[in-house]
DRENDO-1510 file (C-alpha; in Angstrom, 1 decimal, always signed):
<recs>
REC; n; res; u; v; w
REC; 1; MET; +0.0; +0.0; +0.0 .
REC; 2; ILE; +2.9; +2.4; +0.9 .
REC; 3; ARG; +4.6; +1.8; -2.5 .
REC; 4; ILE; +1.4; +2.5; -4.4 .
REC; 5; ALA; +0.1; +5.5; -2.4 .
REC; 6; PHE; +3.4; +7.3; -2.3 .
REC; 7; GLU; +4.8; +6.0; -5.7 .
REC; 8; GLU; +8.1; +5.3; -4.0 .
REC; 9; PRO; +10.0; +2.2; -2.9 .
REC; 10; ALA; +9.3; +0.9; +0.6 .
REC; 11; THR; +10.3; -2.2; +2.3 .
REC; 12; GLY; +9.0; -4.0; +5.4 .
REC; 13; PRO; +12.3; -3.4; +7.3 .
REC; 14; ARG; +12.3; +0.4; +6.4 .
REC; 15; ILE; +8.7; +0.7; +7.6 .
REC; 16; GLU; +9.4; -1.3; +10.8 .
REC; 17; ALA; +12.5; +1.0; +11.4 .
REC; 18; GLN; +10.1; +3.9; +11.8 .
REC; 19; LEU; +9.0; +2.4; +15.1 .
REC; 20; THR; +12.5; +2.8; +16.5 .
REC; 21; GLU; +12.6; +6.6; +15.7 .
REC; 22; PRO; +12.6; +8.7; +18.8 .
REC; 23; GLY; +9.1; +9.7; +19.8 .
REC; 24; SER; +7.4; +6.9; +17.8 .
REC; 25; SER; +4.9; +4.4; +19.2 .
REC; 26; PRO; +2.7; +1.7; +17.6 .
REC; 27; ASP; -0.2; +3.7; +19.0 .
REC; 28; GLY; +0.6; +6.5; +16.6 .
REC; 29; TYR; -0.1; +4.5; +13.4 .
REC; 30; PHE; -3.5; +4.7; +11.8 .
REC; 31; PHE; -4.9; +2.8; +8.9 .
REC; 32; ALA; -8.1; +3.1; +6.8 .
REC; 33; ILE; -9.5; -0.3; +5.8 .
REC; 34; ASP; -12.1; -1.0; +3.1 .
REC; 35; GLU; -14.9; -2.7; +5.1 .
REC; 36; VAL; -15.9; -4.8; +2.1 .
REC; 37; THR; -12.5; -6.1; +1.0 .
REC; 38; GLY; -10.5; -5.7; +4.2 .
REC; 39; ARG; -7.8; -4.0; +2.2 .
REC; 40; GLU; -5.7; -1.3; +3.7 .
REC; 41; VAL; -6.4; +1.8; +1.6 .
REC; 42; GLY; -4.9; +4.7; +3.7 .
REC; 43; THR; -2.4; +5.4; +6.4 .
REC; 44; SER; -1.0; +8.1; +8.6 .
REC; 45; ARG; +1.3; +8.3; +11.6 .
REC; 46; GLY; +2.1; +10.7; +14.5 .
REC; 47; ARG; +5.1; +10.9; +16.6 .
REC; 48; LEU; +6.6; +13.2; +19.3 .
REC; 49; ASP; +9.5; +15.3; +18.0 .
REC; 50; GLN; +11.8; +17.6; +19.9 .
REC; 51; VAL; +12.2; +21.0; +18.2 .
REC; 52; GLY; +14.0; +24.0; +19.7 .
REC; 53; GLY; +14.1; +22.4; +23.2 .
REC; 54; GLY; +10.3; +21.7; +23.2 .
REC; 55; SER; +8.0; +18.9; +22.2 .
REC; 56; VAL; +5.9; +19.1; +19.0 .
REC; 57; GLY; +3.8; +16.6; +17.2 .
REC; 58; TYR; +4.7; +15.3; +13.8 .
REC; 59; VAL; +2.1; +14.1; +11.3 .
REC; 60; GLY; +3.6; +11.9; +8.6 .
REC; 61; THR; +3.1; +9.2; +6.1 .
REC; 62; VAL; -0.4; +10.4; +5.1 .
REC; 63; GLY; -1.4; +8.5; +2.0 .
REC; 64; VAL; -4.4; +7.0; +0.4 .
REC; 65; LEU; -4.5; +4.6; -2.6 .
REC; 66; PRO; -5.4; +6.5; -5.8 .
REC; 67; GLU; -8.7; +4.8; -6.4 .
REC; 68; TYR; -9.9; +5.8; -2.8 .
REC; 69; ARG; -8.8; +9.4; -3.0 .
REC; 70; GLY; -11.4; +12.2; -2.9 .
REC; 71; HIS; -13.7; +10.5; -0.3 .
REC; 72; GLY; -12.4; +12.2; +2.9 .
REC; 73; ILE; -10.1; +9.3; +4.0 .
REC; 74; ALA; -6.9; +11.4; +4.2 .
REC; 75; GLY; -8.7; +14.1; +6.2 .
REC; 76; ALA; -10.1; +11.5; +8.6 .
REC; 77; LEU; -6.6; +10.0; +9.0 .
REC; 78; VAL; -5.0; +13.4; +9.7 .
REC; 79; LEU; -7.8; +14.2; +12.2 .
REC; 80; GLN; -7.3; +10.9; +14.0 .
REC; 81; THR; -3.5; +11.5; +14.1 .
REC; 82; VAL; -4.0; +15.0; +15.5 .
REC; 83; GLN; -6.3; +13.7; +18.2 .
REC; 84; TYR; -3.7; +11.1; +19.1 .
REC; 85; LEU; -1.0; +13.8; +19.4 .
REC; 86; ALA; -3.3; +16.1; +21.5 .
REC; 87; SER; -3.9; +13.1; +23.8 .
REC; 88; LEU; -0.1; +13.2; +24.5 .
REC; 89; GLY; -0.6; +16.7; +25.8 .
REC; 90; LEU; +0.9; +18.4; +22.7 .
REC; 91; SER; -0.5; +21.8; +21.7 .
REC; 92; GLY; +1.0; +22.0; +18.1 .
REC; 93; ALA; +2.1; +19.8; +15.3 .
REC; 94; ILE; +4.1; +20.0; +12.1 .
REC; 95; LEU; +3.9; +18.1; +8.8 .
REC; 96; TYR; +5.8; +18.2; +5.6 .
REC; 97; VAL; +4.3; +18.2; +2.1 .
REC; 98; GLU; +6.0; +18.5; -1.3 .
REC; 99; ASN; +5.2; +21.8; -3.1 .
REC; 100; LYS; +3.9; +19.9; -6.2 .
REC; 101; ASN; +1.4; +17.9; -4.1 .
REC; 102; THR; -1.4; +20.5; -4.5 .
REC; 103; ARG; -4.2; +18.1; -3.4 .
REC; 104; ALA; -2.5; +17.5; -0.1 .
REC; 105; ARG; -1.7; +21.2; +0.4 .
REC; 106; THR; -5.3; +22.2; -0.3 .
REC; 107; LEU; -6.6; +19.5; +2.1 .
REC; 108; TYR; -4.2; +20.6; +4.9 .
REC; 109; GLU; -5.0; +24.3; +4.5 .
REC; 110; LYS; -8.8; +23.5; +4.6 .
REC; 111; MET; -8.1; +21.7; +7.8 .
REC; 112; GLY; -6.4; +24.8; +9.3 .
REC; 113; TRP; -2.8; +24.0; +8.7 .
REC; 114; ARG; -0.7; +27.0; +7.6 .
REC; 115; PRO; +2.6; +27.0; +5.6 .
REC; 116; VAL; +5.5; +28.2; +7.7 .
REC; 117; TYR; +8.3; +27.9; +5.3 .
REC; 118; ARG; +9.2; +26.3; +2.0 .
REC; 119; THR; +12.4; +24.4; +1.3 .
REC; 120; VAL; +14.1; +23.1; -1.8 .
REC; 121; HIS; +15.3; +19.5; -1.9 .
REC; 122; TYR; +17.6; +18.1; -4.5 .
REC; 123; TRP; +17.2; +14.5; -5.7 .
REC; 124; ARG; +19.4; +12.4; -8.0 .
REC; 125; HIS; +19.2; +8.7; -9.0 .
REC; 126; LEU; +22.5; +7.1; -8.4 .
REC; 127; GLN; +23.8; +4.5; -10.8 .
REC; 128; ILE; +27.2; +3.2; -10.0 .
REC; 129; ALA; +29.4; +2.9; -13.1 .
REC; 130; ALA; +32.1; +0.4; -13.6 .
REC; 131; THR; +34.5; +2.9; -12.0 .
REC; 132; GLY; +32.6; +2.6; -8.7 .
REC; 133; ARG; +31.6; +6.3; -8.8 .
REC; 134; PRO; +28.1; +7.6; -9.4 .
REC; 135; SER; +27.5; +8.4; -13.0 .
</recs>
């Protein structure tokens, strides 16, 4: 589900490793399940982060399978994640979204999230040539 929803590689061990991140707990993981098929169709997670000497909630890994988008699932997952973070006594949370993901940005802003800053990330596929150096 993660590979399809995010269109990126994911492995069981990488996903399991998230549980060892500081501030993570199995209680902070949420899933939307299709009641007819039993299929996982969406996910989100919340964790406790330390920022500037204080605690803040982090909302991440919000994704819904393409054929289930537009039905309020992502919003419900974010809301459940925020409620979980509030239950930990947190008064604020952050999330990150790619600038090109206009659907997610629109959803978050409708839910009351406000952009604080934008950042530029660089990405490069690495192919190791016969020389052993990236080509």
